[in-house]
N, C-alpha and C positions, 0 to 999 in steps of 0.2 A: 642152837645159838645162831642168831641172825647175822647175815653177812653184812659187813660194813663196806660201803662204796669207797673205792680208792680215790684219794684226792688227786686233782689234776697235777700233772708234772709241771714243775716250774720251768720257765723258758730257759734255754741254754744261754750261758753267759756270752754276750757279744752278738746274740741273734735277736733281731727285732721281729716280734710277731706281727703279721699283717692282719688287719681287721678283715672279717668276711666281706666278700664283694656284695654290694647292694644290688638288689634286683632292679633291673631297668626295663621300662616298658618299651615295646617295639616302636620304632619311629612311625608316626602317623604319615600317611601319604600326603604329599603336598598337592593343594588344589591347582589344577591346571589354569594357566593364565587365559582368561577369556578376552579376546580382542574386542575393543570397543567399536561398535558400528559407527561409521562416519555419519555425521549429521547430513540429512538430506536437504539439499538446496536446489534452487531453480532460478532461471532468469526471469520467471513470470510469477507475479503475486496474484493470489486468488482472494478477492475482497467480498465480504458478505455484510449483511445488516446495513445496506445503503438505503437512503430514503427513497421509497418507491414513488413518491409524489413529484420528484424532480424529473424534468424532461431529459431524455437520454442524451441529446447533444449538449445540454448544459452540464449534465453529470460528467460526461466524458471530458469536457473542457476543464471542469473543476479538478478532476483527478489528475489530468496531465499537468495543470498548473501547480498542484500540490506536490507532485513527485519529481518534477523536472529539476528541482534544486539538488537532487541526489545524483543525477547523472542523466545520460541519454535515455529518453523514453521512446522505445521503438513503436509501441502500439498500445491503445486502450480499447478494450472490447467490452461492450455492454449492450444488452437487448431489453426490449420492453415486453417480450412474451412471458407467459405464465411461468415457464420453467426457469428463466434467467432473471426474473424481476428481483431487484434488490441486490444484484451481484455484478461483479465486473472482474476483468483480468487486465493487469498492467504489466507490460513486458519491458525489460531493460536490456542494455547491451551486455551485461555480465551478471553472474549470480552474486558477486560481492556487493554490487550496487543494490540489488534487490534485497539482500540480507540486511544491509544498513538501513534502507528505507523502511523495511518491515519493523525493525527494532525501534525506530524513532517515531513511526507514525501509527503503529498498532494502538487502537483505542482512541485515536483522535476523533472528536465528534464532528463529522462532516454533516452539515444540515441537521444538527441536533441528535444525530445517531452515531454512537461510537463504532468505528469500523473494526470488524473482525478480519484479521489478515493471516494467511498461511501461504506456503509455497504451492504453486500449481503442480499437478502430478505429471503433466506432459509439457513438452516444449510447444510454444505457439508458432504459427506460421511465420510471423515477423521475425522471431528469434532464429528459426532455422534458415530463413532466407538471408539473414545478416551474417550468421556465424557458420553455417554449413550449407552454402548455396548449392553445392554439387549434388546434395541428397534431397533438395527441396521437393522435386517432383515425386520422388518415392514417398517422402513424408506426407505430401498432400494426398497421394493415392490411398495411403493407409487411413488417413483421416476420413476421406470420403467413404471408404468401405465400412469404417466403424459407424459412421452416421447412418448408412443404409441398414446395417444389421441391428441397430438400436432404435430405429425409427418407430417400429411397431411393438417393441418390447418395453418401451418407457412406461412406467406405471402411471405417471401423470397423464400422458397422452391417452393411455387406455381408459382411464377414468373419464376424461373429457369426451372421448369417442362414445363411450357407453351412455353418458349423460345426453349427448346430442341425439343418439339413436332413440333413446327413451322419449325425448321431447318430440321427435318426428313421429313416433308411433302414436303418441297421445294426441297429435294434431294441434298441439299448442305452440304458439309462436314464442321463441325465447325472449326473456325479459331484456329490455335494453340495458346496456352496461351503464353503471352510474358514472357521471362525469366527474373527473378528478378536479379538485380545487387547484387553482394556480398558486404555486408557492414562489414567492420572490426570492431570487438568488442573492446571497450576501455580496456586497460590493467586492470583497477580497477575492472572490472566485469567478468574477466576470471574465469571459473570454477576451483575449487581446483584440484591440482595434486601435485606430490611429488617433482617437480623441481621449485625452486624460481628464479626469474629474478631480479637482482639488478641493479639499475641505480643511476647516480649521485654520484659515488664513487670518492674519491680523487685519482688523477692520481698516487700518490705515494703509494697506497695501495698494500700490498703483499698478497700472498696466505696464508702465515702463520697467518697474522692478521685476515683474514676472517675465517680460520679454528678455530682459538682461540675464535673468537666471536660466531660462530654458534655451536661449540661443547658444549656450555653450555646447549644445547637442545638435547634430546635423538635422536638416530637413524640417525645421520649425515652420509652420504655416500661419498660425493665428493664435492669439490669446484673447479670450472673451471674459469680461467681468460681468457680474450680475448686479445691476444698480440697486435692486431692492434687497439683495442679500450679499453683503460685502465680504462674508467669510468664505465664499465659494467662488470657483472660476473653472473655465474649461480651456484646455490647451490642446491645439490640434497640430499634428505633424503630417508630413506627406505620406507616411506609411506606418504600419503598426510595429515594424522592427525598430524604427527610430523612437516611437513613443514608448516602447518597452524599455529601451536603454535609458531614456530620461526618467521613466517611472522608477526603475530599480535604483538609479543613482540618487534621486531627490526625495524619495519617500522617507518621511520622518525628519526631513531637513528643517532646521530652526531658522526661519526667515528673519525673525525679530530677536533671535537669541533665547527665546522662551518657549513658544508654542511650536510643536512639531506639525508640519504639514502632512495631511493624509492624502495620498495619491492612489487612485484606482483607475481602471479603465471605465470609461463612461458607458452607461446603458444605451443600447441601440433602440 
């Protein structure tokens, strides 16, 4: 005779049966907080993709004129040698100024080429001299030592040296370098001087009107109209500081209430 399983005993009166405890997974270990690395900044901007056809002194003046609106520009370094061609360094008095300038100017087409801008990896001489003068001599000594150690290990210089030696062994004279075409600088980036060039003047403008307008600023020397072209004129001051003040104040001024005067430094 088969055994019959006993029925479960009913719960005792007044006692609440607790459900079986649910199996719980062990707590997963929390991922450790990884501190964010601070953004690297520098007082000096490294600029690439500059137009190599522009003369170095003109390029440096253009860069200084472009960046000075963001703050004090301590130095602009650019060279025409093979290694540094198309590049420049612009140093400011603080990293905050450099950061703001980079943010707003990156990609700006200077002489038809958009600038590529990043922070320089080391402090420039001008920055150290301005912000950490007591360590300037030590900084300069380190820079000089670095130049000596990399002078003969630079891949580009090694390539040029090998090419020159090969040419000397063959007895052939090196081919003359191709002459670079002159590229005219846009008016907006001409370096400062004491003569201003006015364009887009009303044809009815008189010399007296211009004298009255520009004599608001100190050291006015002369106003010259062009009889054959009435919409342009030259205004000369005693020094370039005075001309710069007048230029900044009156550029885009509406002399007749309609047309904006365009004012740039005159070409020398």
